[in-house]
N, C-alpha and C positions, 0 to 999 in steps of 0.2 A: 367149830370154834376152838375146841381143844387143840386140834391139829394146827390151826393158825397160831395159837399161842406158842406152841413148840417151835414153829417156824420162825417166829419173831425172836424167841430166846436164842435160837441157834444163829440167826443172822446178826444179832447183837454181839454174841461171843465171837463170831467171825470178824466183825468190825474191830473188836478189842484186840484180837490176835494180829490183825493187819497193822494196827497201831503199834503193837509191841515189835513187829517185824521192822517197821519203818524206824522206830526208835533205836533198835539194835543196829541197823545199818548206819544210822547217823553216829552212833557211839564208836564205831570202828574206823576212826579217822586215819589210822596208820595203815589200814588194809586197802589195797587197790580195788576198784570196782570189779575187775575180773574174778578175783578170789571170792568176793561177796556173792557174785552171781553163781559161781561154782558150788558153793556150799548151800545157797538158797535152793538150787535145782537138783543137786545130787541126792539129797534126802527125798525129795519129791519123786524122783525117778524110781528109787528103790520101792517106795510105797505103791506107786502106780503099777510097776512091774508085778509086784506081789498080787495086787488086786486083779490084774488081767489074767494072771495064771490061775488064780482061784476061780474066777468066773469063766475060764476057758474061752476067752475071747481072742481074736486074731491079733498077733503082735504087730504085723506089718501095716495094717489098716487098708482101706480101700482107695480113697482119693489121695494118693501120695503127693502129687504136686501142691494141692491145696493144704495138706497137712504141713508141708515144708514152708509154705508161704505164711501160714498161721504162726508157725514156730519162729520164723524170722521176725515178723511184726512183734510177737510177744517178747523175744529176746531184746530187740531194739527198745521196746517200751520199758522193760525192766532196767536196762543199762542207763537210759536217760533218767528214770526215776531215782535210781541209786545215786547217780551223780548229783542230782538236784538235792537229795536228802543230805548229802555231805556238805552242801555249799549255801543253802538258804535255810530259813526257819522250818522246823519240822511241820508245823501246821500249814504254812504256805505251800510247801511241796505237796502235801497230802491234798489240799484244796484244789490246786491246779491239776493234779492227777485225776481228781474226781470229775473233771470235765469230759472224760472219755465218752459217757453216754450221749453227749451232745455232738461229738464228732461222729458217733454211730448214726445219728440223724442225718447229718450231711452226707456221709459216705453211702448210706443206704439210698438216699435220694439220687446220688450220682450213679452208683453202680447197680443198685437193685431196682431203680426206677420207682421208689416209694415216695409218695407225695408228702411234703411236710405241711401239716395242718397249722391253722392259726395259733392254737395254744402252744404247739411245739416251737413255732417261730418265735413267739414271745419268750418262751423259756430259753431258747438259744441266744436271743439278744441279751437277756438278763445274765446268762452265764458268761458271755463274752465281756459284758460290762464288769462283772465280778472279777474276771481274769485281769482286766485293765487296772482295777483298783489294787489288786494283789501285786501285779508286776511293777506298777508305778514307773512306766517307761521314761527313761532319761536319755535314751539313745547313746549309751556308751557301754563299755564291756561289763558294767555292774549288773546289767539285766540278763546277761547270758545264761546263768544258772536258772533263772525263772523261765526264760524262753525254752530251755531244755526240759524243764518240768512240764511245760505246755506241750512240748513235742512228745513227751512220754504218754500224755493223754491221747494224742493223735494216733500214736502207734498202738496203744491199747484199744482204742476205738476201731482201728483197722483189724486188729486181731479178733475182736468181738464180731465184727461184720463178717469176717471169713468163717468164724464158728457157726454163724447162722446158715451158711451153705453146708458146712461139714456135718451138722446135726442130722442131715438126711442120709448120710453115707457112713459115718463112723461114730462109735461109742465115745462117751465123754472120757472114759479111762484111756482110750487110744489116743485121743487128742492131747491129753495131759502127758502121756508117755512120750509122744513125739517131741513135744515142747521141752520137757525136762531133759530128755536124752540129747536133743540137738544143742541145747544151751550148755549142758555139762561138758559134752565132748568138745565143743568149739572153744570153750574156755581153757582147756588143757594146753594147746600150743600157744595161746595168747599169754597164759601165765608163765610158760616155760621160756618164751622169748622176751618177756618183760614188756609186751605191748600194753599201752595204756597204764603203765606203772610197773616198776620192778617188783618181782615176787617177794613177798614178805613172809618169813617164817613166823607164824603167830606164837606168842607166849601163851601160857596156861590160860589166863583170863580171856584173851582174844579167841583162843580155840573154843572155849566154852560158849562165847557169844556167837561165833560162827556156826556152831552146831545148833545153838538156840535159834539162830536166824532160819535155818532149814526147818526146824520143828515148828516155829511160829507160822512160817509161810504155808507149810503143808497142812497144819491144823486149821488155819484160817480158810484154806481152799476147800477142805473136806467138810468143815462146819457149814460153809455156804452151800455146798452141793447138797448136803442133807437137809438144810433149811428148805430148799426148793422142792423137796419131797412132800413137805407138809402144807405148803401154800404156794400159789402161783408167784412167779417172779415179780409180776406187776404189783402185787400186794406187799412185797417185802423190800422193794428197791429203796424206798424212802428211808428205811432203817439203816441202810449201809452208810448214810451220811453222818451217823453217830461216830464213824471213824474220824471225822474232823474234830468232834468234841473231845474224844479220847486223846487224839494226837496233840490238841491244844493244851490239855491238862498236863500231859507228859512233858511237853516242851517247857511249860511254865515251871513244873516241879524240878526237872533235871537241868535244864539249860537257862532258866530264867528268861525264856523267850516270851515276853509280854506282847501280845498283838497290838499294833497301833490302830488308829481310827480307820485309816484306809483299808487295812487288812480285815477289820471287823465288818466294814461295809461290803467289801468284796466277798467275804465268806457268807454273809447274809444273802447277798444277791445270788450266789451259786446254790445255796440251800433252797431259796425260794424258787429258783429255776428248776431244781430237782423235784420240788413238791408239785409244781405245775405239770411237769412231765409225768410224774407219778399219777396225779389225778386223771390226766388225759388217758393214760394207758389203762387205768382201772375202768374208766367208763367204756373205753373201746372194747 
């Protein structure tokens, strides 16, 4: 019981730091997405490299094609998420990104031949309904950022599905190292050529925020990793949804982003779907 309490505490702290990361991304309006991704992953790469060297694990990994595929999905997911954070309400972007576990259900059924049980199907329908309330489709360009947020969840779900294969061949630190190295190196030519936005030399405050972005993201990731050492992922998953609450509060306090009725309904549907999925996995 004591271990579970530690796990819950760590996962709540992880959710808080992920909310801080998202808010930091949103606050850097003048900085293009490529620079934000670079700073988000450069710090993580340094930490992952140090950990691998200390544990004397192989740097190159075993399943290189799958490691590169996971890194590609992860990078696309982060890019879409960062774009959405800059263009829609903080809480809306976070809630849509939280749909990734439901994409894992679909992708696992398609590629891993895992059957979707009735409770999972119900949770999937509720989650998609919640997304519809959040996006409020008007079939014009105004829904593009919300659709890109949804796309971030799809890419994240693809990355998680790939990790389920990789856990049999490569250590978690190796997977993180590949992802952060791949993302950091790829951003350098994109920043240099001004692709997806001209390079911006950050001022003092922006530089502090960019460094904070890397610290928040890395801290959140390692807090989550350590949380799963104290309790199974199935018992902690529901607590990751507190990220939505933290982000909503931050959005209200900093940007006065008051959720409307449809957003509240959508958020409640997504959280309910997450709870149903959580209960199913616990019983299983």
